[in-house]
N, C-alpha and C positions, 0 to 999 in steps of 0.2 A: 604366182608360181615361184618357188625358190630357184635362185640362180639365173633369173631372167631379168631383163631391163623393163622399162615401162611399156615397151612395144612388144613384149613377149619373146624377145630375141635372147637366146641363151648362149650365143657365141662368145660372150665375155668370159665364160668359163674356160675357153680354150683359145688362147691367142693364135695358135697355128691355123685354126679354122677361119680366123679373120684375115690373116696375112696371106694364106695360101688358098685363094679363091679360084674358081674356074677361069676367071679373067686372067689371073696371074699365071695360070697354067699355060694359056696361049702365049703370053708374053715370055714365059720361061723357054718355051720351044723356040721362039725367035732368037732369044738370047743365046741359046746353045749353038745355033748356026753362026751367029756373029763371033762368038768366042772361038769356035773351031777354026774360023778363017783368019784369026788375028792373034799372033803370038804375044803381042804386047798386052792384049786384054787377058790372055791366059795367065801371063805373069802377074798382072794386077789381081786376078782371081786367087792365085796361090798366096800372094801377100795378104789379101783380105782374109783368107782361110786361116793363115798363121796368126793374124791379129785377133780374130775371133776366138781361136783356140787359147791364145794367151789370156784373153779376158775371162773366158770360162774357167781356166785354170786358176786365175787370181781369185775369182769369186768362190771357187771351191776351197782354196786355201783360207779365205776369210771365214769360211764355215768350219775351220779346224781340220781340213784334210791335209795330210802331209804332202810334200811337193810331188812325189812320184804318183801318189793316188790322184792328186789334182790333175796332173798332166795326162794320166791315163784316162780319167773321166772326160777331160776335154776332148781328147782325140777320138775316143769311142763315140762321144756325142756328135762330133763333126762327121765321123764316118756314118753313123746312123742317119744323120740328116741328109748326107749325100746320097745314100742308098734310097732313102725315102723319096727324095726328089726325083731320082731316076725312075723309080717304080711308079710314082704318081704321074709323071709325064708320059710314061710308056703304057699306062693302063688304058684298057679299052672300056673301063667302067667309070662311073662318076663318083667313085668312093672318095670321100674327102681326105685331104692330106693327113690329118691326124691318124687315120686308120693305117696308112702306109708308114707313118713314123713309128707307131707302136709296133707294127710287124717287123720293121727293120731292126729296132732295138731288141726285140724278142729274138729274132734270128741271130743277132750278134751274141746275145747271151748264150744261146744254145751252142753256137760254134765255139765260143770261148770254153764252155764246159767240156766240149768234145776234145779240145786241145789238151785240157788238164787230165783227161782220162786215157790218153794214149800211152802206150808203153814207153818207158824212159830207157835211154841208153845208159849202161853202167859205165862209170868213169874208170 
């Protein structure tokens, strides 16, 4: 079968399905409680977020995106990921993480389009 390994596992096609397992979901819920109770851990999380966003932005610039587009793409990607994690952890279904990630990104695209279509104030 195309896209599967020798064991018939097609999770290689979607790294998020491998990294964001049901076991990780339980660990993530515990992590949220630890982070909420510790301001130093919250600060480290914000620094990690910033480093990842810078890395994504750099990768986008290497693919010929201009600086502003690269920064926007990185921040939107990080926001989509954060929203997807929140939804995945709060879901009462066993939908895999990639479903939540795709929905979060799609929702952000819709909201961005709505911002663009709102009446503008004249200068």
